[in-house]
N, C-alpha and C positions, 0 to 999 in steps of 0.2 A: 344853303338856302332852303326854305320850306318847299314842300313838294308842290303846293299850289302857288307857284310864284307868278307874279304878274310881269308884264314885259319890261316895265321900268326897273324893277328890281333885277331882272335878268341882265339887262344892259349895263346896269351899274356894277354888278359883279363882274361882268365880262371886261368892262373898262378898267376894273381894278386888277385884272390879270387872271381871274378865275376862268377855267376852261371846262371844268367838270360839272355837267348839268344832267347827269344820268338819272332816269326815273322821274323827272319832273313832269307835272301835268300842266300842259299849256293848250288846252282845247279851244278852238275857235278864236285864236288870237291873231293879231296883225303884226307880222315881223317882215315888213316889205322894204326891200332895198337897204338893208343894213349889213354891217360887217360882223360876221360871226365865224370867221375862219378858224379851223382847228378846234372848234367847240365839240364837246362830247355829250351827245344827246342819246346815248344808248339806253334802250328800254324806256324812253320817254313816251308820253301820250300827247301827240300833236294832231290828233284827229280834227279834220275840218278847219285847220288853220290856214291862214293866207301868208305864204312865205315867198312870194314872187320876187325875183331879182336879188335875193339875198345871197351873200357869199358864205357858203358853208364848206368851202374847199378844204380838203384834208381833215374834215371833221368825222364824227362817228354817229351813225343812227342805227347801229347794230341792234336788232330785236325791237326797234322802236315802231310805234303805230302811227302812220301818217295817212291813214285811210281818208279818202275824200278831201285831202289837203290840196291847196293850189300852190304849185311850185314852178309856174311858168317862168322861163328864163333864169331859173335859180342855178347858181354855180355849186355843183356837187362834185367837181373834179377831184379825183384821188380820195373821195370819201368812202367810208366803210358803211355800207347798207346791208350787210350780211343778215339774212333772215328778217329784214324789215318788212312791215306790212304797208304796202302802197296800193291797196285795192281801191280802184276808181279814183286814183290820184291824178291830178293834172300836172304832167311834167313836160308840157309842150315847150319846145325850145330850150329845155334845161341842158346844162353842161355836165355830163356824167362821164367824161373821158377818164379812163383808167379807174373808174369807181368799182368797188367790190359790191356786187349785188347777188352773191351766191345764195341760192335758196330763198330769194326775196319773193314776196307775193305781190305781183303786178297785174293781177286779174282785172280786166277792163280798164286798166290805166291808159291815159293818153300820153304818148311819147312822140307826137308829131313834131318833126323838125329837131328832135333832141340829138345831142352829140354823145354817142356811146362808144366811140372808138376806143379799142383796147380795154373795154370794160369786161368784168368777169361776171357772167350771168349764168354760170353753171347751175343746173337743176332749178332755175327760177321758174315761177309760174307766170306765164304771159298769155293765159287763155283770154281770148277776145280783146287783147290789148290793141290799141290803135298806134301803129308805128308808121303811118303814112308820111311821105314827104309832103311838105306844104308847097305853096306856089312860089315861095321865096327861099325855102331852106330844105335841104335834103336830110332826112333822118340818117345819121351816120353810125353804122354798126360795123365798120371796117375793122378787121382783126379782133373783133370781140369774141369772147368765149361763151358759147351757148350750149355747151355739152349737156345733153339730156334735159335741156329746157323744154317746157311745155308751151308751145306757141299755137295750139289748136285754135282754129277760128280767128287767129290774129290777122290784122290787116297790115301788110308790109309793102303796100304799093309804093313803088319809087324809092324804096330804102336802099342804102348803100351797104352791102354785106360782103364786099370783096374780101377774100382771105379770112372770113369769119369761120369759126369752128362750131359747126352744128352737128357734130357726131352724136348719133343716138337721140337727136331732138325730135319732138313731136310737132309736126306741122300739118296735122290732119285738117283738111278743109280750110287751110290758111289761104288768104288772098294775096297774091303777089303781082297780079296783073295790073297794068297801067290803065286805070279806068277813066281818068280825067285828062283832057287836053292841057290842063294847067300843071300837070306833073312835070318836074324838071327833067327827068330821065327815067328810062325803064329800071325796074328793080335789078340790082347788080349783085350777082352771086359769083362773080369771076374768081376762080381759084378757091372757092369756099369748100370746106370739108363737110359733106353731107353723108358721110359713111354711116350706114345703118339708120339713117333718119327715116321717120314716118312721114312721107309726103302724100299719103293716100287722099285722093279726092281734092287735093290742093290745086289751085288755078295758077299755073306758072306761064301763062301765055305771054310771049314776047320777052320773057326774063333772060338776062345774060347769065349763062352757066358755063362760060368758056373755061376749060381746064378744071372744072369742078370735080370733086370726088363723090360719086354717087354709088360707090360699091356697096352692095347689100341694102341699098335704100328701098323702101316700099313705095312703088309707083302705081299701086292699084288705083285705077280711076283718075290718075293725075292728068291734068290738062296741060299739054306742052306745045300748043299751037304757036308756031313761029318762034319758039324759044331757041336761043343760040347755044347749042351743045358742042361747039367746036372743041375737039380734043378732050372732052369730058370723059371721065371714067364711068362707064355705065354699071348698073347693078350687077351684071354678070362678069364684070372685070374687063370687058372689051372697051376699047377707046373709040369714041364716036369720031367719024371722019369730018 
């Protein structure tokens, strides 16, 4: 198909069995609540497009540009978004379970209430990203890999991060405190791996850090008021009582 394909042409090709749509330019298009599972949009230009509720499961957006796109409630489970640009993208309530987001650019992206369980976010940029839990849905990052990810200034209030791997991650000035009474639960980092993480000046008030690994973590100026550190491994290797 031509690079500047319209939505009707794309859907016709998809219905005919085509799955390769790499490098297409589909800026500011509406692809809402349609079936595009296993489609390959690698290196595509989908900036400012409206893609809410669409099924892209097992698809590929590797190196694609989805800046400022709207993907609320979109199914991206098991999708490949390696090095994708998702800057200021709305992924609220999106399903990203087991998705590949290695080195993805998620600066200032909204991931409120998203399901990122078992997702791979190693070395991803999540600076100023909004990962707060909503009043009806908890942002789920349980068992996600965020090794060396940059979450500086990110808002993780109420997020579920139990058993997440944040080794070497940057969480400088990140907000994990439960700020609103509408939050479902406190931020949960139970059994999370924070070895060597930069938590300097982050607010972890009331956060669950039970059995978390904080060995060699930078806690300079970190706020830990009422945080649950039961059996956590502290930066010096001691176990908190």
